[in-house]
C-alpha positions in Angstrom: 5.3 68.6 58.2 2.7 71.2 57.0 0.6 69.3 54.5 -2.3 66.9 55.0 -1.3 63.5 56.4 -2.8 60.5 54.6 -0.6 57.8 56.3 1.3 57.4 59.6 3.9 54.7 60.1 4.6 53.8 63.8 7.5 52.2 65.6 6.3 49.6 68.1 8.5 49.5 71.3 8.3 52.7 73.3 5.9 54.2 70.9 2.9 51.9 70.6 4.1 49.4 73.2 5.3 49.7 76.8 8.2 47.3 76.4 9.9 46.3 79.7 12.4 43.6 79.1 13.3 43.4 82.8 9.9 42.1 83.8 10.5 38.5 82.6 13.4 38.1 85.0 11.9 39.9 88.0 11.3 37.4 90.8 13.4 34.8 89.0 16.8 36.2 90.0 18.2 38.7 92.5 18.3 42.3 91.3 22.1 42.3 91.0 21.9 39.4 88.5 19.3 41.1 86.5 21.4 44.3 86.5 24.4 42.3 85.2 22.3 40.7 82.5 21.1 44.0 81.2 24.4 45.9 81.7 25.5 48.1 78.8 29.1 47.6 79.8 29.1 44.1 78.3 29.9 44.3 74.6 28.2 40.9 74.2 25.3 41.6 76.5 21.6 41.8 76.2 21.4 44.8 73.9 23.9 43.2 71.5 21.9 40.0 71.2 18.5 41.8 71.2 19.7 43.5 68.1 20.7 40.2 66.5 17.3 38.9 67.4 15.7 41.8 65.7 17.9 41.1 62.6 16.6 37.6 62.3 18.7 35.4 64.6 16.7 32.5 66.2 16.5 32.1 69.9 18.5 28.9 69.8 21.3 30.6 67.8 21.5 33.4 70.3 21.6 31.0 73.3 24.4 29.0 71.7 26.4 32.1 70.9 25.7 33.6 74.3 26.9 30.4 76.1 30.2 30.6 74.2 30.7 34.2 75.4 29.4 33.8 79.0 29.2 30.1 79.9 26.2 27.8 80.5 25.2 29.1 83.9 24.8 32.7 82.7 23.2 31.5 79.4 20.5 29.9 81.4 19.3 33.4 82.5 18.8 34.3 78.8 16.9 31.0 78.3 14.5 32.0 81.1 14.2 35.4 79.6 13.1 33.9 76.3 10.7 31.6 78.0 9.0 34.5 79.7 9.6 37.2 77.1 5.9 37.7 76.4 5.6 39.3 79.8 7.8 42.2 78.6 4.8 43.4 76.6 3.6 45.3 79.6 0.8 47.3 77.8 0.3 50.0 75.2 1.9 53.4 75.8 -0.6 55.6 77.7 -3.2 57.1 75.3 -1.9 55.4 72.2 -4.9 53.0 71.8 -7.2 55.9 71.9 -5.1 57.9 69.4 -5.0 55.0 67.0 -8.8 54.8 67.1 -9.1 58.5 66.6 -6.8 58.5 63.6 -8.4 55.5 62.0 -11.8 57.1 62.4 -10.4 60.3 60.7 -9.5 58.2 57.7 -5.7 58.2 58.3 -4.1 54.9 57.2 -2.0 53.4 59.9 1.1 51.2 59.5 4.0 49.8 61.5 7.8 49.6 61.0 9.7 48.0 63.8 13.0 46.6 64.9 11.4 43.5 66.5 10.6 39.8 65.9 7.5 38.5 64.1 6.7 36.3 67.1 6.3 39.2 69.4 4.6 41.5 66.9 1.9 38.8 66.6 1.8 38.4 70.4 1.3 42.2 70.8 -1.6 42.2 68.3 -3.2 39.3 70.2 -2.9 41.2 73.5 -3.8 44.7 72.4 -6.6 44.8 69.8 -6.0 48.4 68.9 -2.8 47.3 67.1 -5.0 45.6 64.5 -5.9 49.0 63.2 -2.5 49.0 61.6 -3.0 47.7 58.1 0.4 46.1 57.8 3.8 46.1 59.5 7.3 45.7 58.2 9.3 43.7 60.8 13.1 43.8 60.8 13.6 40.1 61.7 11.7 39.2 58.5 13.7 41.6 56.4 17.1 41.1 57.8 17.5 44.8 57.9 17.3 47.2 60.9 16.4 50.8 61.3 18.1 53.2 60.7 19.2 51.5 57.5 17.3 53.4 54.7 16.6 50.1 52.9 14.0 49.0 55.4 12.2 52.3 55.1 12.2 52.0 51.3 10.7 48.5 51.6 8.0 49.8 53.9 7.1 52.7 51.5 6.9 50.3 48.6 5.0 47.6 50.4 2.5 50.0 51.9 2.2 52.0 48.7 2.4 55.3 50.5 3.4 58.7 49.3 6.3 59.9 51.5 5.2 63.5 51.0 1.9 62.8 52.9 3.3 60.2 55.3 4.4 60.8 58.9 6.9 58.5 60.6 6.9 58.2 64.4 9.7 56.7 66.4 11.2 57.3 69.9 14.8 57.4 68.4 15.8 60.7 66.8 18.3 58.8 64.4 15.5 56.7 63.1 13.3 59.8 62.5 16.1 61.6 60.7 16.4 58.8 58.1 12.6 59.0 57.5 12.9 62.8 56.8 15.9 62.2 54.5 13.6 59.9 52.4 10.9 62.6 52.2 8.6 61.6 55.0 7.5 63.8 57.9 9.2 62.7 61.1 8.2 63.0 64.7 10.2 61.9 67.7 7.7 60.3 70.1 7.2 62.0 73.4 3.8 60.7 74.4 0.4 60.4 72.9 -0.7 63.9 73.9 2.4 65.5 72.4 1.9 63.5 69.2 -1.7 64.6 69.0 -0.7 68.2 69.3 2.0 67.8 66.7 -0.4 66.5 64.0 -1.7 69.0 61.5 -5.4 69.9 62.0 -6.4 67.9 59.0 -5.1 64.8 60.6 -7.0 65.2 63.9 
């Protein structure tokens, strides 16, 4: 992206937020149980249901479905995870609070577009005041659409009233950034606050 940036749209987890989903279960279960719960080998494991959560499934619906797949004893692990999930908001990514303040002071309008739940977007804003510099956030659980579906990007562009030609989208996943570029936005794969700062055109610093 070579032109002046007027707007930046940020992903949340692993861009703005240090999201560590193992933390809620640490000290509650042995490491082997936690490893099993988060295993990518399970087609109906944590990642599968986390995506359904981000698409709008309620916690109770997830717990009921998970119990059918895994039985009540294992489902209880998921219930404990939900009860303590706020602990997974471990902090902001290093340097991102400072960068948000710098960009806001420079007149850059800041926004959010995240595969997440409204409940934890609100919790993050309560915990980390710098997130309130974002003027608005489109949340997948509200929309029933997940990145990288182009529809959720289009909804964000329309709701924010931004010009894609002067808007930068920042996400930690290359596939999500690729869709933003296809829709006419600049795109940056997040690799840390310092890297992002260096990637911004001089007019956005």
